[in-house]
RODO-2510 file (C-alpha; in nm, 4 decimals, decimal comma):
residues 309
     n   res          X          Y          Z
     1     m     7,5936    15,6995    10,3052
     2     k     7,8192    15,8634    10,0483
     3     q     7,7531    16,2075     9,8981
     4     l     7,4607    16,1953     9,6518
     5     n     7,5695    16,2105     9,2878
     6     f     7,3446    16,4722     9,1269
     7     n     7,4442    16,3584     8,7788
     8     h     7,2971    16,0156     8,8563
     9     l     6,9880    16,1850     9,0008
    10     h     6,9449    16,3826     8,6796
    11     y     6,9555    16,0654     8,4672
    12     f     6,6920    15,9068     8,6933
    13     y     6,4777    16,2232     8,6775
    14     t     6,4916    16,2311     8,2977
    15     v     6,3941    15,8637     8,2656
    16     a     6,1028    15,9180     8,5076
    17     k     5,9797    16,2165     8,3092
    18     h     6,0080    16,0489     7,9671
    19     g     5,9044    15,6968     8,0646
    20     s     6,1841    15,5114     7,8882
    21     v     6,5612    15,4873     7,8669
    22     t     6,5545    15,5455     7,4906
    23     r     6,3550    15,8686     7,5058
    24     a     6,5635    15,9906     7,7998
    25     a     6,8801    15,9220     7,5983
    26     e     6,7426    16,1217     7,3043
    27     h     6,6607    16,4122     7,5362
    28     l     7,0064    16,4029     7,6983
    29     n     7,1836    16,3461     7,3633
    30     v     7,3669    16,0376     7,4907
    31     t     7,3415    15,6660     7,4146
    32     p     7,0806    15,4440     7,5837
    33     q     7,3710    15,2374     7,7253
    34     t     7,4983    15,5472     7,9068
    35     v     7,1561    15,6150     8,0596
    36     s     7,1127    15,2504     8,1636
    37     g     7,4579    15,2461     8,3217
    38     q     7,4023    15,5693     8,5160
    39     l     7,0612    15,4511     8,6340
    40     a     7,1985    15,1134     8,7455
    41     t     7,4757    15,2862     8,9407
    42     f     7,2224    15,5127     9,1098
    43     e     6,9961    15,2200     9,2057
    44     e     7,2981    15,0321     9,3411
    45     y     7,3889    15,3377     9,5495
    46     l     7,0350    15,3542     9,6931
    47     g     7,0164    14,9797     9,7401
    48     a     6,6796    14,9391     9,5678
    49     p     6,5248    14,9466     9,2183
    50     l     6,3372    15,2651     9,1290
    51     f     6,1160    15,1573     8,8375
    52     d     5,8538    14,8990     8,7457
    53     r     5,8031    14,8125     8,3800
    54     i     5,4392    14,8541     8,2771
    55     g     5,4046    14,7540     7,9125
    56     k     5,6684    14,9510     7,7257
    57     r     5,6852    15,2262     7,9845
    58     l     5,9015    15,2593     8,2949
    59     e     5,6977    15,3834     8,5917
    60     p     5,8552    15,4880     8,9253
    61     n     5,7768    15,2388     9,2022
    62     s     5,7139    15,3502     9,5625
    63     m     6,0850    15,4180     9,6177
    64     g     6,1065    15,5888     9,2801
    65     k     5,8106    15,8174     9,3556
    66     i     5,9750    15,9368     9,6766
    67     t     6,3013    15,9979     9,4903
    68     l     6,1176    16,1784     9,2096
    69     r     5,9501    16,4218     9,4501
    70     y     6,2869    16,5210     9,5922
    71     a     6,4408    16,5396     9,2442
    72     e     6,1633    16,7743     9,1284
    73     d     6,2273    17,0042     9,4239
    74     i     6,6034    16,9972     9,3670
    75     f     6,5875    17,0748     8,9952
    76     d     6,3068    17,3282     9,0401
    77     l     6,5270    17,5077     9,2906
    78     g     6,8138    17,4924     9,0422
    79     s     6,5888    17,6444     8,7768
    80     q     6,4948    17,9266     9,0137
    81     l     6,8637    17,9866     9,0859
    82     s     6,9472    18,0032     8,7133
    83     r     6,6602    18,2440     8,6486
    84     t     6,7621    18,4639     8,9396
    85     l     7,1283    18,4809     8,8407
    86     a     7,0490    18,5424     8,4732
    87     s     6,8345    18,8466     8,5504
    88     h     7,0127    18,9641     8,8619
    89     d     7,1042    19,3271     8,8999
    90     p     7,3708    19,3534     9,1719
    91     n     7,2016    19,6723     9,2943
    92     h     6,8591    19,5082     9,3354
    93     d     6,7029    19,2065     9,4969
    94     e     6,5146    18,9661     9,2739
    95     n     6,2131    19,1236     9,0999
    96     f     5,8749    19,0478     9,2557
    97     c     5,6527    18,9198     8,9735
    98     v     5,2790    18,9220     9,0476
    99     g     4,9970    18,8090     8,8189
   100     i     4,6585    18,9800     8,8558
   101     v     4,3461    18,8184     8,7116
   102     d     4,1566    19,0677     8,4932
   103     a     3,8442    19,0459     8,7120
   104     i     4,0255    19,1961     9,0135
   105     p     3,9428    19,5716     9,0283
   106     k     4,2502    19,7871     8,9719
   107     v     4,2058    19,9817     9,2942
   108     m     4,1931    19,6560     9,4907
   109     a     4,5178    19,5422     9,3273
   110     l     4,6711    19,8803     9,4141
   111     q     4,5728    19,8470     9,7796
   112     m     4,7177    19,4961     9,7991
   113     l     5,0490    19,5760     9,6317
   114     d     5,1157    19,9336     9,7420
   115     t     5,2857    19,8460    10,0710
   116     c     5,5518    19,6510     9,8801
   117     f     5,7144    19,9900     9,8210
   118     d     5,7518    20,0352    10,1963
   119     m     5,9676    19,7241    10,2329
   120     s     6,3390    19,7563    10,3005
   121     n     6,4181    19,5100    10,0199
   122     d     6,5272    19,6839     9,7017
   123     f     6,3404    19,5027     9,4236
   124     v     6,1383    19,5910     9,1160
   125     l     5,7662    19,5069     9,1306
   126     e     5,6470    19,3476     8,8041
   127     v     5,2691    19,3246     8,7549
   128     h     5,1158    19,1145     8,4783
   129     e     4,7435    19,0926     8,3971
   130     g     4,5606    18,8109     8,2248
   131     e     4,3262    18,5164     8,2564
   132     l     4,3866    18,2680     8,5364
   133     e     4,4764    17,9838     8,3005
   134     d     4,7537    18,1864     8,1338
   135     l     4,8881    18,3175     8,4645
   136     l     4,9012    17,9640     8,6082
   137     a     5,1085    17,8547     8,3091
   138     d     5,3598    18,1306     8,3909
   139     l     5,3537    18,0372     8,7601
   140     s     5,4376    17,6760     8,6754
   141     i     5,7583    17,7783     8,4948
   142     n     5,8666    18,0285     8,7620
   143     k     5,7793    18,3431     8,5664
   144     l     5,5500    18,4559     8,8494
   145     d     5,5936    18,4591     9,2265
   146     l     5,2254    18,5061     9,3128
   147     i     4,8800    18,5282     9,1530
   148     i     4,5903    18,7342     9,2888
   149     s     4,2645    18,5855     9,1627
   150     d     3,8887    18,5919     9,2141
   151     q     3,8915    18,2109     9,1931
   152     p     4,0967    17,9431     9,3700
   153     l     4,3436    17,7135     9,1963
   154     p     4,1315    17,4705     8,9890
   155     t     4,1627    17,1099     9,1051
   156     s     4,2011    17,0015     8,7427
   157     v     4,5221    17,2032     8,6959
   158     n     4,8497    17,0206     8,7579
   159     v     5,0382    17,3069     8,9206
   160     r     5,2103    17,2708     9,2570
   161     a     5,0687    17,5695     9,4403
   162     t     4,8745    17,6718     9,7500
   163     n     4,5537    17,8748     9,7795
   164     h     4,5128    18,1501    10,0375
   165     l     4,1637    18,2950    10,0844
   166     l     4,2386    18,6626    10,1435
   167     g     3,8798    18,7577    10,2186
   168     e     3,5402    18,8193    10,0671
   169     s     3,3200    19,1194    10,0117
   170     g     2,9566    19,1731     9,9234
   171     l     2,8684    19,3497     9,5983
   172     t     2,7710    19,7131     9,5448
   173     f     2,5634    19,8062     9,2380
   174     f     2,6340    20,1387     9,0659
   175     a     2,4974    20,3477     8,7800
   176     e     2,5158    20,7054     8,6560
   177     p     2,3021    20,9346     8,8802
   178     r     1,9767    20,9517     8,6813
   179     l     1,9662    20,5784     8,6150
   180     a     2,0607    20,5028     8,9758
   181     s     1,7793    20,7194     9,1174
   182     s     1,5211    20,5434     8,8994
   183     l     1,6285    20,1978     9,0183
   184     r     1,7045    20,2541     9,3877
   185     d     1,3554    20,2217     9,5409
   186     e     1,2704    19,8777     9,4055
   187     f     1,6223    19,7311     9,4213
   188     p     1,7056    19,4514     9,3458
   189     l     1,3869    19,3728     9,1480
   190     s     1,4385    19,6993     8,9586
   191     l     1,7339    19,5325     8,7811
   192     n     1,4895    19,3192     8,5839
   193     q     1,5261    19,4015     8,2101
   194     t     1,7640    19,6867     8,2990
   195     p     2,0796    19,7250     8,0831
   196     f     2,3608    19,5548     8,2701
   197     l     2,7396    19,5514     8,2306
   198     i     2,8998    19,2308     8,3564
   199     s     3,2477    19,0843     8,3953
   200     s     3,3603    18,8072     8,1591
   201     r     3,2114    18,4592     8,1831
   202     q     3,5472    18,3221     8,3029
   203     s     3,5333    18,5349     8,6185
   204     g     3,4100    18,4072     8,9524
   205     q     3,1913    18,7160     8,9932
   206     n     3,0040    18,6459     8,6695
   207     q     2,9273    18,2911     8,7785
   208     n     2,8140    18,3927     9,1294
   209     l     2,6089    18,6846     9,0019
   210     t     2,4369    18,4781     8,7325
   211     a     2,3378    18,2194     8,9945
   212     w     2,2028    18,4945     9,2233
   213     f     1,9958    18,6477     8,9436
   214     s     1,8464    18,3071     8,8672
   215     q     1,7631    18,2339     9,2325
   216     n     1,5842    18,5684     9,2662
   217     n     1,4091    18,5500     8,9289
   218     i     1,5839    18,8667     8,8118
   219     k     1,6584    18,8932     8,4413
   220     p     1,8760    19,1958     8,3646
   221     k     1,9435    19,2825     8,0027
   222     v     2,3162    19,2090     7,9675
   223     v     2,4441    19,4522     7,7054
   224     a     2,8205    19,3996     7,7416
   225     e     3,0793    19,1681     7,8992
   226     f     3,4268    19,2876     7,9979
   227     d     3,7581    19,1263     8,0862
   228     d     3,8818    19,4594     8,2192
   229     t     3,6875    19,5981     8,5164
   230     a     3,8319    19,9467     8,4584
   231     l     3,6728    19,9622     8,1124
   232     l     3,3471    19,8232     8,2538
   233     q     3,3344    20,1145     8,4998
   234     l     3,3915    20,3724     8,2264
   235     f     3,0955    20,2396     8,0260
   236     g     2,8881    20,2414     8,3451
   237     q     2,9774    20,6040     8,4124
   238     k     2,8697    20,6894     8,0587
   239     g     2,5240    20,5500     8,1377
   240     r     2,5395    20,2341     7,9279
   241     g     2,4163    20,0154     8,2115
   242     v     2,4298    19,9100     8,5755
   243     f     2,7503    19,7475     8,7020
   244     c     2,8641    19,5985     9,0282
   245     l     3,1961    19,5728     9,2100
   246     p     3,3133    19,4380     9,5460
   247     g     3,1933    19,6583     9,8302
   248     i     3,5524    19,6929     9,9502
   249     v     3,6189    19,9407     9,6655
   250     e     3,2883    20,1319     9,6948
   251     e     3,4357    20,4479     9,8490
   252     d     3,7048    20,4715     9,5836
   253     v     3,4554    20,4254     9,2973
   254     l     3,2304    20,7012     9,4316
   255     a     3,5290    20,9335     9,4786
   256     r     3,6656    20,8775     9,1280
   257     m     3,3559    20,8401     8,9137
   258     k     3,0292    21,0218     8,8528
   259     v     2,8129    20,7309     8,9614
   260     e     2,5853    20,6561     9,2562
   261     v     2,5000    20,3477     9,4576
   262     i     2,1755    20,1702     9,3677
   263     g     2,1990    19,9047     9,6369
   264     r     2,4175    19,6486     9,8109
   265     v     2,3968    19,2695     9,8323
   266     d     2,5760    19,0507    10,0860
   267     t     2,4231    18,7177     9,9831
   268     v     2,6468    18,7045     9,6768
   269     s     3,0115    18,7810     9,7357
   270     h     3,3372    18,8519     9,5607
   271     r     3,6118    18,6283     9,6963
   272     c     3,9783    18,7027     9,6552
   273     y     4,2563    18,4440     9,6590
   274     a     4,6333    18,4463     9,6495
   275     i     4,7881    18,1491     9,4684
   276     e     5,1429    18,0830     9,5827
   277     p     5,3776    17,8292     9,4200
   278     e     5,5269    17,5565     9,6379
   279     r     5,8916    17,6635     9,6483
   280     k     6,1752    17,6242     9,8937
   281     l     6,2634    17,9922     9,8577
   282     k     5,9778    18,2402     9,8990
   283     h     6,0030    18,5998     9,7814
   284     p     5,9623    18,8342    10,0834
   285     g     5,6994    19,0300     9,8915
   286     i     5,4573    18,7365     9,9151
   287     t     5,4217    18,7622    10,2928
   288     q     5,3805    19,1395    10,2621
   289     v     5,0957    19,1067    10,0104
   290     l     4,9195    18,8316    10,2070
   291     n     4,9271    19,0294    10,5305
   292     t     4,8190    19,3559    10,3647
   293     s     4,5333    19,1911    10,1745
   294     k     4,3933    19,0072    10,4748
   295     s     4,4133    19,3281    10,6754
   296     l     4,2099    19,5162    10,4111
   297     f     3,9278    19,2620    10,4178
   298     s     3,9351    19,2375    10,7988
   299     r     3,9084    19,6149    10,8268
   300     q     3,6055    19,6198    10,5973
   301     t     3,4356    19,3471    10,8030
   302     a     3,5018    19,5381    11,1254
   303     e     3,3640    19,8630    10,9779
   304     k     3,0432    19,6883    10,8670
   305     k     2,9881    19,5553    11,2208
   306     s     3,0557    19,8922    11,3817
   307     p     2,7371    20,0499    11,5351
   308     s     2,8336    20,3853    11,3826
   309     n     2,7817    20,2487    11,0304
***
């Protein structure tokens, strides 16, 4: 078979994406006759038609779907190459761009990303925070290399990516010392009608916690919702209400803040996921973050099982 003509492949790809020769021609700024001719040449080269006409729309047939999958990979890789070269500093490797969902505690993000600075690769770490939906949009257009989230990739989202469950942790409930001491003995029933600070409704923790409260007939008085867990902790330290965080960050919270533990719950957990795009070229930082994160959760599990604890 002769060398594949990528110009022909691009005409096919554009027709498949737009559903018609006319719209593809408008997108490419050429005549429909040019598109038809290039497509016919490509089909002749492959020895098979690539489209079925369904109404007014051209839909890839079985051969066309196979070709389209390869075309998407080829042009996605080309897009990555263009982005890399456009922003490339000859003294640095490609930047490592990580999206962090707001519900992930800052100290947890620090622990997961900190070892990137120990790598031999010379790159700049870029960290972006936001809601999962917005971060996925950036991932789909190659603006991010990885997302760390408290929820997996939604099945309803058309993004070519892979979920990695990094681990899960039970929840620790905190409050400023006087409030904590008054609630500790009857925990968790003591949370009933107690002022409570909770993460935003979009977060996985909010959904899991709300379900747990309902199952245990506990009705805390929710006084504030936060996208930012750091701000939530500051209001908790000020005595505005009880708050909870993954147990994996408990030691750090107690060291940094004037709060105390009210109690711990393992029956409701905080899960952490890494969402990685399906790409031919993977940034080396991804493997580093995955290994570090899984190690952190494994260490916590081992410490909990240790007889000395």
